[in-house]
C-alpha positions as CSV (number, residue, x, y, z in Angstrom):
1,M,-21.5,37.8,40.5
2,I,-25.0,36.5,41.3
3,K,-28.0,38.9,41.4
4,F,-31.6,38.1,41.9
5,V,-34.6,40.0,43.3
6,M,-37.5,38.7,45.4
7,I,-40.8,40.6,44.6
8,N,-43.9,41.2,46.6
9,K,-43.4,39.9,50.1
10,K,-46.3,37.9,51.3
11,N,-47.8,39.5,54.4
12,S,-45.6,42.5,53.8
13,S,-47.3,44.5,56.6
14,I,-45.1,42.7,59.1
15,F,-41.7,42.7,57.2
16,D,-38.6,43.4,59.4
17,F,-35.7,43.7,57.0
18,H,-33.0,43.1,59.7
19,S,-34.5,40.2,61.4
20,Y,-35.7,38.6,58.1
21,T,-32.2,38.7,56.5
22,E,-30.6,37.5,59.8
23,G,-33.0,34.6,59.9
24,I,-32.4,33.6,56.3
25,M,-28.7,33.6,56.6
26,E,-28.8,31.7,59.9
27,K,-30.9,29.0,58.2
28,V,-28.4,28.9,55.3
29,K,-25.6,28.6,57.7
30,S,-27.2,25.7,59.5
31,D,-28.2,23.9,56.3
32,L,-24.7,24.2,54.8
33,N,-22.9,23.5,58.0
34,S,-21.0,26.8,57.8
35,N,-18.7,27.9,60.6
36,S,-18.7,31.6,59.9
37,L,-21.4,34.2,59.3
38,E,-20.9,37.9,60.1
39,F,-22.9,41.0,59.2
40,Y,-20.5,43.8,58.9
41,S,-22.7,46.5,57.4
42,N,-26.2,47.3,58.7
43,K,-27.8,50.2,57.1
44,E,-31.5,50.9,56.9
45,T,-31.9,49.5,53.3
46,I,-28.7,47.6,52.8
47,R,-27.1,44.8,54.8
48,K,-23.8,43.0,54.0
49,C,-22.3,39.9,55.5
50,T,-19.4,37.5,55.0
51,F,-20.2,33.8,54.8
52,E,-17.7,31.0,54.9
53,Y,-18.5,27.7,53.2
54,K,-16.1,24.9,52.7
55,Q,-13.1,27.2,53.3
56,T,-14.4,29.7,50.7
57,D,-15.4,33.2,51.7
58,F,-18.4,34.9,50.1
59,L,-19.9,38.4,50.3
60,V,-23.7,38.5,50.5
61,T,-25.6,41.8,50.1
62,F,-29.3,42.4,50.8
63,T,-31.0,45.5,49.5
64,V,-34.6,46.3,50.3
65,A,-36.9,48.6,48.3
66,A,-40.3,49.1,50.0
67,T,-43.3,51.2,49.0
68,H,-46.9,51.3,50.0
69,E,-47.7,48.9,47.1
70,T,-44.8,46.4,47.1
71,V,-41.7,45.2,48.8
72,Q,-38.7,44.0,46.9
73,L,-35.5,42.4,48.2
74,K,-32.4,42.2,46.0
75,V,-29.7,39.7,46.8
76,D,-26.1,39.9,45.5
77,V,-23.7,37.0,46.1
78,V,-20.1,37.7,45.3
79,L,-17.0,35.5,45.3
80,P,-14.0,37.8,45.9
81,S,-11.7,35.5,43.8
82,N,-14.1,36.0,40.8
83,D,-13.9,32.2,40.2
84,S,-17.4,31.7,38.7
85,S,-16.7,28.0,38.3
86,N,-16.6,27.5,42.0
87,L,-19.1,24.8,42.9
88,E,-19.7,26.2,46.4
89,L,-21.0,29.4,44.8
90,H,-23.7,27.3,43.1
91,D,-24.7,25.6,46.4
92,L,-24.9,29.0,48.2
93,K,-27.0,30.9,45.7
94,I,-29.5,28.0,45.4
95,K,-29.7,27.6,49.2
96,I,-30.4,31.4,49.7
97,K,-33.0,31.4,46.9
98,D,-34.7,28.2,48.3
99,S,-34.8,29.6,51.8
100,M,-36.7,32.7,50.7
101,I,-38.9,31.5,47.8
102,A,-41.9,30.5,50.0
103,D,-42.1,34.1,51.4
104,W,-42.3,35.9,48.1
105,E,-44.6,35.9,45.1
106,Q,-41.9,36.1,42.5
107,C,-38.2,35.5,42.1
108,V,-36.5,37.2,39.2
109,W,-32.9,36.3,38.2
110,L,-31.0,39.4,37.1
111,E,-27.4,38.2,36.6
112,D,-25.5,34.9,37.0
113,T,-21.9,34.8,35.7
114,Q,-21.7,31.2,36.8
115,S,-24.6,30.2,34.6
116,E,-23.0,32.2,31.7
117,L,-19.7,30.4,32.3
118,F,-21.6,27.0,32.2
119,A,-23.2,28.1,28.9
120,E,-19.9,29.0,27.3
121,E,-18.4,25.7,28.4
122,L,-21.4,23.7,27.1
123,Y,-21.8,25.7,23.8
124,K,-18.2,24.8,22.7
125,K,-19.1,21.2,23.1
126,V,-22.4,21.7,21.3
127,H,-20.5,23.0,18.3
128,S,-18.2,20.0,18.4
129,V,-21.0,17.5,18.5
130,E,-23.1,19.2,15.8
131,N,-20.2,19.6,13.4
132,S,-19.1,16.0,14.0
133,L,-22.5,14.8,12.8
134,R,-22.5,17.2,9.9
135,R,-19.1,16.0,8.9
136,L,-20.0,12.4,9.2
137,I,-23.3,12.8,7.2
138,N,-21.5,14.7,4.4
139,S,-18.6,12.2,4.3
140,I,-20.9,9.2,4.0
141,M,-23.3,10.8,1.5
142,F,-20.6,12.1,-0.7
143,F,-18.9,8.7,-0.8
144,K,-22.1,6.7,-1.3
145,L,-24.3,9.0,-3.4
146,G,-21.9,11.5,-5.0
147,G,-21.2,15.2,-4.8
148,D,-24.8,16.2,-5.9
149,W,-26.5,14.1,-3.2
150,W,-28.0,17.2,-1.5
151,D,-29.7,18.7,-4.6
152,R,-30.6,15.2,-6.0
153,Y,-32.2,13.5,-3.0
154,M,-33.2,16.1,-0.4
155,P,-36.8,17.4,-0.3
156,Y,-37.4,20.7,-2.0
157,D,-38.5,22.6,1.2
158,L,-35.2,21.7,2.9
159,I,-33.2,22.7,-0.2
160,N,-34.9,26.0,-0.6
161,K,-34.7,26.7,3.2
162,Y,-30.9,26.4,3.3
163,N,-30.3,27.9,-0.2
164,Q,-31.7,31.1,1.2
165,R,-29.5,30.9,4.2
166,S,-26.4,30.1,2.2
167,D,-26.9,33.1,0.0
168,Q,-27.0,35.3,3.1
169,Y,-23.9,33.7,4.5
170,R,-22.0,34.0,1.2
171,R,-22.6,37.7,1.0
172,R,-21.3,38.1,4.6
173,T,-18.2,36.0,4.0
174,P,-17.0,36.5,0.5
175,S,-13.9,34.3,1.1
176,F,-16.2,31.3,1.3
177,D,-18.7,32.3,-1.4
178,N,-17.6,29.4,-3.6
179,I,-18.0,26.4,-1.2
180,H,-20.9,24.1,-0.3
181,T,-22.2,25.1,3.1
182,N,-25.7,23.6,3.4
183,L,-24.9,21.1,6.2
184,M,-22.8,23.7,8.0
185,S,-25.8,26.0,8.4
186,I,-28.5,23.3,8.9
187,D,-30.6,23.2,12.0
188,T,-29.8,20.6,14.7
189,G,-33.3,19.0,14.3
190,D,-32.9,18.7,10.5
191,L,-29.8,16.7,10.9
192,I,-31.7,13.8,12.4
193,R,-34.4,14.2,9.7
194,I,-31.7,13.6,7.1
195,L,-30.4,10.5,9.0
196,N,-34.0,9.1,9.0
197,Y,-34.9,10.4,5.5
198,K,-36.5,8.1,2.9
199,T,-37.0,8.5,-0.8
200,Y,-39.8,6.8,-2.7
201,K,-40.4,5.5,-6.1
202,L,-43.4,4.1,-8.0
203,K,-44.2,0.5,-7.3
204,R,-43.6,-1.9,-10.2
205,N,-47.3,-2.7,-10.3
206,N,-48.7,0.8,-10.0
207,I,-52.0,2.0,-11.4
208,F,-50.2,4.2,-13.9
209,R,-48.4,1.4,-15.7
210,E,-48.9,0.6,-19.3
211,P,-49.9,-3.0,-20.2
212,D,-47.2,-5.1,-21.8
213,E,-47.5,-6.8,-25.2
214,I,-50.5,-8.8,-26.2
215,E,-50.4,-12.5,-25.3
216,M,-52.9,-14.8,-27.0
217,N,-54.9,-17.1,-24.7
218,L,-55.2,-20.2,-26.8
219,F,-57.7,-21.9,-24.5
220,E,-60.1,-19.0,-24.1
221,G,-59.8,-17.8,-27.6
222,F,-59.2,-14.1,-26.8
223,A,-56.2,-11.7,-26.4
224,E,-55.3,-10.4,-23.0
225,P,-52.5,-7.9,-22.2
226,L,-49.8,-9.0,-19.9
227,N,-49.5,-7.0,-16.7
228,A,-53.0,-5.7,-17.1
229,L,-54.7,-3.7,-14.3
230,T,-56.8,-5.6,-11.8
231,R,-60.4,-4.5,-11.0
232,D,-59.2,-3.0,-7.7
233,E,-56.4,-1.1,-9.5
234,K,-58.8,0.2,-12.1
235,E,-61.0,1.5,-9.3
236,K,-58.1,3.3,-7.7
237,L,-57.1,4.8,-11.0
238,F,-60.6,6.0,-11.6
239,L,-60.7,7.7,-8.1
240,F,-57.3,9.3,-8.7
241,Q,-58.4,10.7,-12.1
242,G,-61.6,12.0,-10.4
243,I,-59.5,13.9,-7.8
244,M,-57.2,15.4,-10.5
245,N,-60.2,16.4,-12.7
246,S,-61.6,18.3,-9.7
247,I,-58.3,20.1,-9.1
248,F,-57.9,21.0,-12.7
249,F,-61.5,22.3,-12.7
250,N,-61.0,24.4,-9.6
251,T,-57.4,24.8,-8.4
252,K,-58.6,26.1,-5.0
253,S,-60.1,22.7,-4.3
254,I,-56.6,21.2,-3.8
255,E,-56.7,22.5,-0.2
256,K,-59.7,20.2,0.5
257,L,-58.7,17.3,-1.7
258,H,-55.0,17.1,-1.1
259,P,-55.3,14.5,1.8
260,N,-57.2,12.2,-0.6
261,L,-54.7,12.8,-3.3
262,L,-51.7,12.2,-1.0
263,E,-53.3,8.9,0.2
264,K,-53.8,7.7,-3.4
265,L,-50.2,8.6,-4.3
266,E,-48.8,6.9,-1.2
267,E,-50.5,3.7,-2.1
268,Q,-48.6,3.6,-5.4
269,M,-45.2,4.4,-3.9
270,E,-42.5,2.2,-2.1
271,V,-39.3,3.1,-0.4
272,D,-36.4,3.6,-2.7
273,K,-33.6,4.7,-0.3
274,D,-33.8,4.4,3.4
275,F,-30.9,6.7,4.4
276,W,-30.3,5.2,7.9
277,E,-30.8,1.5,6.9
278,D,-28.9,1.8,3.7
279,Y,-25.9,4.0,4.7
280,F,-25.4,4.3,8.5
281,P,-25.8,1.0,10.5
282,P,-22.2,-0.3,9.7
283,W,-20.7,2.7,11.4
284,F,-22.9,3.3,14.4
285,S,-22.8,1.0,17.5
286,C,-26.5,1.8,18.2
287,D,-29.7,1.6,16.3
288,S,-31.7,4.5,14.8
289,R,-34.2,4.6,17.6
290,K,-31.5,5.1,20.3
291,F,-29.6,7.6,18.3
292,S,-32.7,9.6,17.5
293,G,-33.7,9.7,21.2
294,L,-30.2,10.8,22.2
295,W,-30.2,13.5,19.5
296,S,-33.7,14.7,20.4
297,E,-32.6,15.1,24.1
298,F,-29.4,16.9,22.9
299,T,-31.5,19.3,20.7
300,T,-33.7,20.3,23.6
301,D,-30.7,20.9,25.9
302,R,-28.8,22.6,23.1
303,N,-31.7,25.1,22.5
304,H,-31.8,25.8,26.2
305,V,-28.1,26.7,26.2
306,A,-28.3,28.6,22.9
307,H,-31.2,30.8,24.0
308,N,-29.4,32.0,27.0
309,K,-31.5,30.2,29.6
310,L,-30.2,29.7,33.1
311,I,-28.1,26.6,33.7
312,D,-27.6,24.9,37.0
313,L,-25.1,22.3,38.0
314,K,-27.5,19.4,37.4
315,L,-28.3,20.5,33.8
316,R,-24.6,21.1,33.2
317,D,-23.7,17.6,34.3
318,K,-26.6,16.0,32.5
319,F,-25.8,17.8,29.2
320,N,-22.1,17.0,29.5
321,K,-23.0,13.3,29.9
322,S,-25.4,13.2,27.0
323,M,-23.0,15.1,24.7
324,S,-20.1,12.8,25.7
325,E,-22.2,9.8,24.8
326,L,-23.2,11.3,21.4
327,Q,-19.6,12.4,20.7
328,K,-18.3,8.9,21.4
329,L,-20.9,7.3,19.1
330,I,-20.1,9.8,16.3
331,T,-16.4,9.6,16.7
332,E,-16.4,5.8,16.6
333,A,-18.6,6.0,13.5
334,E,-16.1,8.4,11.8
335,K,-13.1,6.2,12.6
336,K,-14.9,3.1,11.2
337,F,-15.9,5.0,8.1
338,E,-12.4,6.4,7.5
339,K,-10.9,3.0,7.8
340,Y,-13.5,1.6,5.4
341,T,-12.9,4.4,2.9
342,E,-9.1,3.9,3.1
343,T,-9.6,0.2,2.2
344,E,-12.1,1.0,-0.5
345,V,-10.0,3.7,-2.1
346,A,-6.9,1.4,-2.0
347,S,-9.0,-1.4,-3.6
348,Y,-10.3,1.0,-6.2
349,L,-6.8,2.3,-7.0
350,E,-5.5,-1.3,-7.3
351,E,-8.5,-2.2,-9.5
352,T,-7.9,1.0,-11.6
353,R,-4.2,0.1,-12.0
354,F,-5.1,-3.5,-12.9
355,E,-7.6,-2.3,-15.5
356,A,-5.0,0.2,-16.9
357,E,-2.4,-2.6,-17.1
358,V,-5.0,-4.9,-18.8
359,R,-5.8,-2.1,-21.3
360,E,-2.1,-1.5,-22.0
361,R,-1.5,-5.2,-22.5
362,Q,-4.5,-5.5,-24.7
363,Q,-3.3,-2.5,-26.8
364,A,0.2,-4.0,-27.0
365,D,-1.3,-7.4,-28.0
366,D,-3.5,-5.8,-30.6
367,W,-0.6,-3.9,-32.1
368,K,1.6,-7.0,-32.0
369,D,-1.1,-9.1,-33.7
370,Y,-1.4,-6.5,-36.4
371,I,2.3,-6.4,-37.0
372,E,2.6,-10.1,-37.0
373,E,-0.3,-10.4,-39.5
374,A,1.2,-7.7,-41.7
375,T,4.8,-8.9,-41.7
376,G,4.6,-12.7,-40.9
377,I,7.0,-12.4,-38.0
378,R,6.4,-13.3,-34.3
379,I,7.1,-10.9,-31.4
380,L,6.8,-13.0,-28.3
381,E,6.1,-11.7,-24.7
382,E,8.5,-12.7,-22.0
383,S,6.2,-15.3,-20.6
384,D,5.9,-16.9,-24.1
385,I,9.7,-16.9,-24.5
386,I,10.2,-18.6,-21.1
387,E,7.5,-21.2,-21.9
388,E,9.2,-22.1,-25.2
389,F,12.6,-22.4,-23.5
390,Q,11.0,-24.6,-20.7
391,E,9.5,-26.9,-23.3
392,N,12.8,-27.4,-25.1
393,L,14.7,-27.9,-21.8
394,T,12.2,-30.4,-20.6
395,A,12.4,-32.4,-23.8
396,S,16.2,-32.4,-23.7
397,F,16.4,-33.7,-20.2
398,D,13.7,-36.3,-21.0
399,N,16.0,-37.5,-23.7
400,L,18.9,-37.9,-21.3
401,K,16.7,-39.9,-18.9
402,D,15.6,-42.2,-21.7
403,M,19.3,-42.8,-22.7
404,F,20.0,-44.3,-19.3
405,Y,16.6,-45.7,-18.4
406,Y,18.3,-49.1,-17.7
407,R,20.7,-47.6,-15.1
408,S,19.1,-48.4,-11.7
409,D,22.2,-46.9,-10.0
410,L,21.5,-43.4,-11.3
411,E,18.9,-41.0,-10.0
412,F,17.6,-38.2,-12.3
413,L,16.1,-35.0,-10.8
414,Y,14.6,-32.2,-13.0
415,N,13.4,-28.9,-11.6
416,E,11.6,-26.9,-14.3
417,P,13.3,-23.5,-14.2
418,T,11.4,-20.2,-13.9
419,L,14.2,-18.6,-16.0
420,N,14.0,-15.5,-13.7
421,E,17.3,-16.2,-12.0
422,E,20.2,-18.6,-11.8
423,S,19.2,-22.0,-10.5
424,I,20.0,-25.7,-10.6
425,I,17.6,-27.4,-13.0
426,Y,19.0,-30.9,-13.5
427,T,20.9,-33.4,-11.4
428,I,22.2,-36.9,-12.1
429,E,23.4,-38.7,-9.0
430,H,25.1,-42.0,-8.6
431,N,23.3,-43.9,-5.9
432,V,26.5,-45.7,-4.8
433,T,29.3,-43.2,-5.2
434,R,27.1,-40.2,-4.6
435,D,29.0,-38.4,-7.3
436,D,26.7,-36.1,-9.3
437,I,26.4,-34.0,-12.5
438,Q,24.6,-30.7,-12.0
439,V,23.2,-28.4,-14.7
440,F,22.8,-24.7,-13.8
441,V,20.8,-22.4,-15.9
442,L,21.7,-18.7,-16.3
443,P,18.9,-16.9,-18.1
444,D,19.0,-13.6,-19.9
445,I,15.5,-13.0,-21.2
446,D,14.7,-9.9,-23.3
447,S,11.3,-9.6,-24.9
448,S,12.0,-6.4,-26.8
449,A,11.4,-6.4,-30.5
450,G,14.5,-7.6,-32.3
451,A,16.3,-8.6,-29.0
452,T,18.0,-11.9,-28.4
453,S,17.3,-13.9,-25.3
454,T,20.1,-16.3,-24.1
455,V,19.9,-19.2,-21.7
456,T,23.3,-20.5,-20.7
457,L,23.5,-24.1,-19.4
458,R,26.5,-24.8,-17.2
459,V,27.3,-28.5,-16.6
460,I,29.5,-29.2,-13.6
461,T,30.9,-32.4,-12.2
462,K,33.6,-33.0,-9.6
463,D,36.4,-32.2,-12.0
464,K,34.8,-31.0,-15.2
465,E,32.8,-28.0,-16.3
466,E,31.3,-27.0,-19.7
467,M,29.0,-24.2,-20.9
468,F,26.3,-24.4,-23.6
469,D,24.1,-21.6,-25.0
470,I,20.7,-21.6,-26.5
471,Y,19.0,-18.6,-28.1
472,Y,15.8,-17.0,-29.2
473,T,15.7,-13.8,-31.3
474,N,12.4,-11.8,-31.3
475,G,11.0,-10.5,-34.5
476,E,11.0,-6.8,-35.3
477,A,9.3,-4.7,-37.9
478,E,9.6,-1.1,-39.2
479,Y,7.3,1.1,-41.1
480,N,8.0,1.5,-44.8
481,E,6.9,5.0,-45.8
482,E,7.1,4.3,-49.5
483,Q,5.0,1.2,-49.3
484,T,2.9,2.7,-46.4
485,N,3.0,-0.6,-44.5
486,Y,5.1,-2.5,-41.9
487,M,8.0,-4.6,-43.2
488,P,10.1,-7.2,-41.3
489,L,13.4,-5.9,-40.0
490,V,14.4,-8.9,-37.9
491,H,12.9,-12.4,-38.4
492,D,12.2,-14.3,-35.3
493,H,14.1,-17.6,-34.9
494,W,15.2,-20.2,-32.4
495,E,18.7,-21.6,-31.9
496,V,18.3,-24.4,-29.4
497,T,18.8,-27.7,-31.2
498,S,22.6,-27.4,-31.5
499,G,23.3,-26.2,-28.0
500,L,21.0,-28.8,-26.4
501,S,22.4,-31.6,-28.6
502,K,26.0,-30.7,-27.6
503,M,25.0,-30.7,-23.9
504,E,23.3,-34.1,-24.2
505,K,26.4,-35.6,-25.8
506,F,28.7,-34.1,-23.1
507,I,26.5,-35.4,-20.3
508,S,26.2,-38.8,-21.9
509,S,30.0,-39.1,-22.2
510,L,30.4,-38.0,-18.6
511,V,28.0,-40.7,-17.4
512,S,29.7,-43.4,-19.5
513,S,33.3,-42.4,-18.5
514,D,32.9,-41.3,-14.9
515,F,29.7,-43.0,-13.7
516,P,30.3,-46.8,-14.5
517,E,27.4,-49.0,-13.8
518,I,27.6,-50.6,-10.4
519,T,25.0,-52.9,-8.9
520,E,24.3,-53.6,-5.3
521,D,26.0,-57.1,-5.7
522,E,29.3,-55.2,-6.4
523,I,29.3,-53.5,-3.0
524,A,30.7,-55.3,0.0
525,S,28.6,-55.8,3.0
526,V,31.3,-54.3,5.2
527,A,31.8,-50.6,6.0
528,C,34.8,-48.6,4.9
529,R,37.4,-48.5,7.7
530,H,38.2,-44.9,6.8
531,C,34.9,-43.1,6.2
532,G,32.4,-45.6,7.6
533,S,30.2,-45.7,4.5
534,Y,29.0,-49.0,2.9
535,S,30.7,-48.2,-0.5
536,V,33.5,-50.7,-0.6
537,Y,33.9,-52.2,-4.1
538,Y,33.7,-56.0,-4.2
539,L,33.4,-58.3,-7.2
540,S,33.4,-62.1,-6.8
541,D,35.8,-64.1,-8.9
542,E,32.7,-65.7,-10.7
543,E,31.4,-62.3,-11.8
544,S,34.8,-60.9,-12.9
545,D,36.7,-61.8,-16.1
546,G,39.9,-60.9,-14.3
547,E,41.4,-58.2,-12.2
548,S,42.5,-56.2,-15.2
549,T,38.9,-55.6,-16.3
550,L,37.8,-54.1,-13.0
551,R,37.0,-50.3,-13.1
552,Y,37.8,-50.1,-9.4
553,S,40.4,-51.9,-7.2
554,M,39.0,-54.6,-5.1
555,G,38.2,-53.2,-1.6
556,E,38.4,-49.6,-2.9
557,C,35.9,-47.3,-1.2
558,L,33.8,-45.6,-3.8
559,N,33.0,-42.7,-1.4
560,C,36.4,-41.7,-0.1
561,G,38.8,-43.6,-2.5
562,K,40.7,-45.4,0.2
563,V,41.5,-49.1,-0.2
564,N,40.2,-51.6,2.4
565,T,41.7,-55.1,2.9
566,L,39.2,-57.9,2.4
567,G,39.7,-61.4,3.6
568,F,40.8,-64.4,1.4
569,C,39.7,-68.0,1.3
570,L,42.2,-70.2,3.2
571,R,41.7,-73.0,0.7
572,C,41.5,-71.4,-2.8
573,D,42.7,-67.7,-2.2
574,K,39.5,-66.1,-3.5
575,T,38.6,-62.7,-2.2
576,L,35.8,-62.8,0.3
577,N,33.0,-60.4,1.1
578,Q,34.2,-59.9,4.6
579,E,37.2,-58.4,6.5
580,E,38.6,-61.7,8.0
581,D,40.1,-64.7,6.1
582,G,37.9,-67.7,5.9
583,L,36.3,-70.2,3.5
584,C,34.3,-69.2,0.4
585,D,31.0,-70.9,-0.2
586,S,32.4,-73.4,-2.6
587,C,35.1,-74.6,-0.3
588,E,32.7,-74.8,2.6
589,A,30.5,-77.0,0.5
590,Y,33.4,-79.2,-0.6
591,I,34.6,-79.7,2.9
592,D,31.1,-80.5,4.1
593,A,30.8,-83.1,1.4
594,Q,34.0,-84.9,2.4
């Protein structure tokens, strides 16, 4: 329903109600390209018509009220479907009003359900935008400045203003009388004041400062205070004191002197906290100037809506656009800040856990140091036990390597164990036969007081296996109530020498018995017919004391064990380093000499 009234017809002496309304609607029909206009009720003071516009039917009623002094024409525009959001309704009411406005002194709007609908639609979004910014400011300020940021940093007039409001709201809503509601009740304009708020502090070199300690000037022969006031600063202090003396003499004079007082105080202050620059740029994708401009425009439109002013389609679209832009900026800022706080909180919790672990370790170390000092025992941590075992194992395998330093046919590989899980820590490999000895470590580390840690060493070859254990027992103490002190219950001790010595002897015997020394000269230059490897044993008659002393058969493959047939010298029957029969070097030389 749309209702408005036109008041005081210009040239009212010649007003024909029927022809005037007929002419107005014909003009509207022409301007809006309507196909249908029909007056169906023609009374002396009331005329009704149907009007079709963009396949939508409207009812338009004109009611005239004329006296000797004035003429008024009331217009009702009704959409039978009661769809106030209909955009054609907006076009029609504005077109009728514009067609009549030049003929009347005033136009008074009485009712507009469409404008009311626009206001309801916009005001929901207004609440969303306002509360989003309130929420963001609160979140950032609480995180950066703490829970008391409002009372600690906000100006007194703002605090007092909203404390009074909060008291009223609490009385009306007792369920929420114990929560902080200042930003929820704050005016829209004050929100931007908070964003751009600055706190101030005295400059380091202010006129109120006290001189520092006396420093002797050896060249001038007199004492001069450090940080002393300059002549200009002394003059400013003198003026400030004069203003304050006048105020104390006559308190009413502050009304006249406060501009001078404020000026003098401002000269001594500098910015301490710039709320926008210090806390908001990382989250907003625009600068303070742009956001303040958008918010100022939003505040103006918001007040228009909140104060029940008429809203047309242009204002609705404009306000929707500006609110969408603001909501996008604030929502993006909220998401960025939430992600930041999640990271910061996770980092803080990790740091807190780390500090707690450090404190616990320190307390445990302090207690252990006290027990060790009082009882003479050692209680090692797991890392210390592992380190000691590693040092002993490294020394033992260095001994093995030193035993066979002359063996160029052996390769030694040591991997220092972490002693956290089973692993291969030592390998001795024959470069020719590719046989190897592997040493596995099976750790069982227990750093509890009085507990025994065991490291088992398993030595494995192709057909032999042996286990060796080394131990460490941690110290343990108990409190003696009679002597009121700690006494040793278990003495710490290592048992590694015996186990490592036995292991070294076992490996040494394996190398001597199963890994005979073989040089490259003892390997034939022909490949094994069975496995293709160049591991065929060959020893010339000059290098051998006899077939009975050989560790391997002549022609035996040291890789697969199969025997290969080597050639013989046709003149002296010596074994040759080749597959075919032929002449040895000596016989070739003899024949050449003949």
